[in-house]
N, C-alpha and C positions, 0 to 999 in steps of 0.2 A: 554721854556714856558711850564708848566706844567698844571694840572687840577688843582692843589693844590695852584698853585702860582696865580690865578686868583679868584673872587669872582664865586661859585657856579652857580647863575642865569647867569653871563657872561659868563660862559661855555657852561651851557643850550642852550643860546641864540645862542651862535658860532656855535654850533654842529647843532641846526636847520638850520640857513643862510649856514653852510658846507654844509650841505643836499640839500637843498632848489636849492642853486647856482649854487652845481657838477648838479644836476640833470635838471635843465632849462638849463645849458650851454650844458650838451651832448644832449639833444633834439632837440638844434638849429643846433649843428653841424651835429648832424645824421640826422634830416631835409632837410640840403641842400644836403648831400653825398646820402641819397636815391630818393631825389628830380630827381638826375641826371641819377639813376639806370631806374625809372621808364622811364624818358625822351628818355634816350637810348633804351629803348625798344618799345615805341609809336611813339617818335618823330623824332629824330635826324637822324633815318635812311634817312629819305626823305627830310629833309631838310638840312642836312652836306653832304650826300654822294649819292645825287639823281641819277648819271650816275650808280651807281652799281646793279648790279641785288638783287632781294629782301634780299635771305641768305646772299651779300657779303656786302650789307648794315646792316643786322644784325651785322655779325660780327665786320666790322669796328665800328660801335656803341660800342660794347661789349669792343672791342678793347684800344677805347678814355675810356670807364672805368676802364679796366686794368691798365690803365696809373695812375691812380687816388690812385690802390691800391698798386704800385710797389712805387709812392711816401711817404706812410704811414710810414714804417720803417725808413725813410728820416728824416720825420718830429720827430717821436718818437726819435732818437737820437739827433736832433737838439735842441729840447725842453727838453728832457730827460738830457741832459747836462746844461742849465740853470734850469730847475724845483730843482735839487738836487744841483746846484751852488747857486743859488738866491733865490728859495720858488716855491712853488706851484703855487701861485694867479699870481704871474705877466706874469709866463709862459701860466696858461689858461686863462690872459687879450687877450694875444697876439695871439692865437690859435684863440679864438674867431671872432677877427677881420680880422685876415687874411680868414679864412672859408667864414666869410661873404661878406667883398669885393670880392671872387672867384665866388661866386653864383651870385651877383647881377651883375656882367661883362656877365656872362652867361647868363642872361636875357637881355642884352642890345647886344647882338654879333648878327651879320647881319649873314646872309644864303649864303652858295655857289652860289645861285642864284645872289646875291647882290654884294659880294667881291670876288668870284672863291676859289682857293685853301688855300689862307688865313683863310678861316672861319674853318674849320675843322683843321689846326693847332693851331689857338688861342685858339679854344674849347679845343686840347690837353694840353695848357699849363692851360689854366686855370683850367681844372681838376686835373692836377700837385696840385697847389697852394692847392685846394681843398683837395687833399691827404696829402699832409704836414701839411695842419691845423688840420686837423682829427687825423693825425698819433701823435700830440704832444697834442689833447683833452685828450685821453680817462685815457692816465695815470696818468694826474694831477687831474683831475675829480674824478677818483675812490680813489685817494689816500687821496684828502684832504677831503671827506667825511670819508672813512675808517680812517684816524689818529686822526679824530677828536671824533670818536666812541670808545665805550668802546672795549677791547681787547675779550672779549665774546662773542659779537654782530658785529665780522669784516665781518661775511658771508652776514648779512643782511644791514651792513652800507655801505659796497661797493658794493652790491648788487642795493640798491636803484638807485646810477645812471646810472646803467644799465638800469633801465627805460627807459633811452633816447632814447634806439633803437626802443621800441614798441609806445613809445610818438612822434618820430621823422616818424616814418613809417606811424604812423597814421594822424599825420598832411600833411606828405608829400601826401601822397597816396588822404587821404580826399580832400586837395588845389586842386590838377589834377585833381579829379573828379567833383567836385562841378564846378572848372572852366572851365572842358569840357563839363558838361552836360548845364551850360548856354550859350558858346561858339559855341556849334552844330558843322558845318560844320566850321566854322571860328578859331576850336581851333588851327589849322596848320597854319594859316594865321597871327597869332600874339597874340593869347590871351594863347598860351604855354606859353610865356616870365611872365605870371602874378604869378605865384607861384615862381619864382625866385626872381622877385624884392619885394616880402614879404619878404624877408629874412632880408630886412633892418631894419625893424621893430623888428623882433625877434632878432637881433643881438643888438638892443637898449636894449629892455628888459634885457637882459643877462651881457651885462657889469655894467648896473645899481644894480642888483645883486650881480654881482661876485665883485664889488668894497667894497660892504660893510662888507664884509668874511676876518677876520685876518688869519693869516699864520696859517699852520696845527703847535697842539703842539708837536708832536713827531720832527717834522722836525725843530723847534723852538728849542729844546733841544740838536737835532744832532749839529746845529751853535753856541749854546752857549759852549758844551763840545767841541769846537775846531774838531769835527770831518769830517767836510767839505770835498770831495772829491775833487782836482782838474780836476780830468779827470774822469767823473765817468763813461763816455762811453766807453774809454779805457778797464777799470777795470773790467766792467761787460763782456767784449769781453775776454779777457784774464783770468780773475778768475771764470768767471761763464757760461761756454760756456754751460753746459750739461743743467742749465737751462734755458738757453736762447731757447735754441732747442727743448727740451720739451715743452715748453711753446707753441710756434708755431705749433709742432705737436698734440698736444694735443686738438687744435682746428679744424682739419681736420674734426670731424665729427659735429662740431656746425658751423661754418662758409662757407663751402664750400655748405652742404646742403640750409645754408639759405638763399644766394644769388641763387638758384634755388627757391624756395618757393616763393622771392619777386619780382624777376625781371627775371628769365626766363620763369615762368608761365606766364606772359604776353603776351610774344612770344609766347610759347606752345598752351596757352590756345586762343588766337585769329587767329593764325595761322594751328592749325591742330585740336584743336575742335569746333572753329568756335563760340566760346562765342565774345561775345560784350566785349571793353575793361572795361566798367561802372560796369559790374558786376561781373569781374575778382577783379576791383581794389575795389568795396564792401565789395567782402568776404575778401579780403588781411584786410579790415579795422575793419571788426569783429575779425578776427585773433589778431590783433594787441591789439584790448582792450580785449579780452583776456590775452596777455602778461604782461598786466598793472597790474594783479594780481598775475601771474606765477611767473615772476622774480623773487620779492622778496620775495614770498614764499617759491622757491628752493634756494635762499637765507639765509634764515632762517631756512629750514631745516638743512642746511649745520650747520649751527652752533650746531646744536641738534643730527645730526646723524654721523657728519665728512664730510669735501669738497669732497673727494677722492670717498667716496661710492654713493654720490649723483651723482657726475658728471660722474662716473662711468655707474651708471645706466641710465644715460641720452645718455650716448655713447651706450649702448646696444639696449636702445630703438631705438635710432635713424636709428641702423643698421635691426630691425626688422622691420622699418614701410616705409622702404625704397620702395620693391614692394607694399604693401597695397597703398603707397601715389600715387602711377600713377594710380593705378587700380581702385583707388575712380575717380579720375580726368579724364581716359578714358571712363568710364561709361557716360558722359555726362550727366548726371542725375543732374541737378543743388543743391539740397538737397546734394547728395553725395561728389560733388565737394566741397560746403562749410565744409563738414565734414572733408576733406584732408586738407584743407588747414589751418585749425584751428587747427586740431590736429598736422601737422607739426611743426605750431608756438609753440604748447604749449609742444612739444618733445625738440624742440630746447631751449627753455625756462628751463628745467631742466638742461641743460647745462651753459646758458649765466648767471644764479643767481648767483651761486657761484661761477663763471667763476674768477671775478676780484680778489675776496681774494684769491681763489687757487694760481692764477699767483704772485699775489703782495706779499704773504708769504715767498714765495721762495727767496727775495732780501732783507736785510737790508735797514734800511731807509735811509741810506746815498747814494744808489747807485739803492734805488727802484724805480723811475720816468724814470730811462734810462732802468734798467733791465727790468722791467716789461712792458713797454713801445715797447721796442725792439723786446721783444719775444713775444707778445701778435702780434703787426703789422707786424711780419715777415711771421705770417701764412698768410696775403693778397697775398705774392707770391706765395704759395702752394696751397692755400684753396681758399678763397673768389675771388680772382682777375680772373683765370683761370675758375674757376666753369660755369659759364655761357656761357665762350668759348665753353669748352671743351663738354657741354651738348649739345647747339647746332653744333657742329662739328657731335656728336653721332646720333643725330638726322637728319642730313642731310646725313649722310652714312646709317642708317639703317633704317630710316623712322620708327623706332621702340624707346619705351620709356624705355625696356627692361634692353640695356647697360645702361643707367642711371642711372639706380637704383644698377647694380653693383658696378657703380662707389660711389655712395652715402657708400655699404657696403665697399668698398672699403678705402673708409675716415675714416670710422666708426674704423677698423682694426689698421691704423697708429694711430688713437688720443687713442686706447687704450694702444699701444705701448706706445707714449708718454708720459702718466699721469700714467704709471707704471716707467719711468725712471724719472720724475719730482724727484728733489731733497728733502728732507724733510725741514720743516718751517724753516728759517734763522732768526737768533736773530733779535732784534728790528734794531741793528745799528752794523757795524762791528766796533773792537776795534782796537783804534792806533789814534795817532795824526792827523793832517792834515797833516803835512809832511810825514809821513810814511804813507797815503794812497794815498799820491799823485802820488807814483809810483807804479805800479801792482808787 
């Protein structure tokens, strides 16, 4: 299918549907994923690791969160294979169902006081399911939107589904804050389950929207030209290791700080700074609202100024903001804490807006779902997953935020190396027949 093969009105209609379906889907997926991070900071240490010391409980809760990050590359490989073989749409329906099921079941899970050690074990299994789901989600959602859009607007079209991060963060934080406010002291008694159970409604909405979208025209052309790769994951690993590894490392300055800004800050703010969780959740919600405008803005700017330039500026700003961020938090002045949280998410958006197109364009259409997804989610093993654990360990060992700031600076340095090593834009599809492409 090409844009000229169907009526212009249908193209415009499907383009809108692709953008909406991708954004709604990613919002739901990230709602589920961020909800776990919030609960890991505020709820799970007491309910699933009650015999541990406060510090050990936090580490255990963030450890189960890390398991979800470790599962994300696996999900990217599984759904990348089917997304490049069968199509983006079918893979995206499956990821949404898997993620929703994992989240709802967490909301039904008895605590350690009820079923003993089985509770944290089951929590870990369900977190793995979440990780596999979100691992397959990102690549398909940004590609469905980007591949329906104009080549000159790829930064914007791929950046709009990235709004799923601030929307998901806003929804998850808002629902937890609302539930906590109404439940009060009863929040840990069972009200914490409500945000997880709400996911079933969101998934139903997401499925309705996604089932109405046609397959992306670029992938349809690959299929018509018989350029579908039989083993896309293997081909990506063998033929494009530099693009995969560079994609992972350039995320170091985006993903690692982000999970400090939205999850670790809850632990740091309540235990070190003495703030109530509702205040911190409220500040995070304000930052997420600002991100709603910043993410597509920087995606659009990357179409005008160049993706590497915009992304590189974001890396530099993240490194420069590492010390001012904790400096603002450590004042304990509510207004300055709010400024620190909001600015941190703006700096994150400078990278997250152009990031989807930057990574996706490094791979041809017939291996793009696999390549972009694996590269993107490998960062979870070196950046987002370990970040709260590293920060918690540094804080426990030093009692200070100074070395956490240096950790962020180090992530920025590695990200710049990754950006400079990223290969140039790949052709739309690698040349060759199905048989030629089958064997790397």
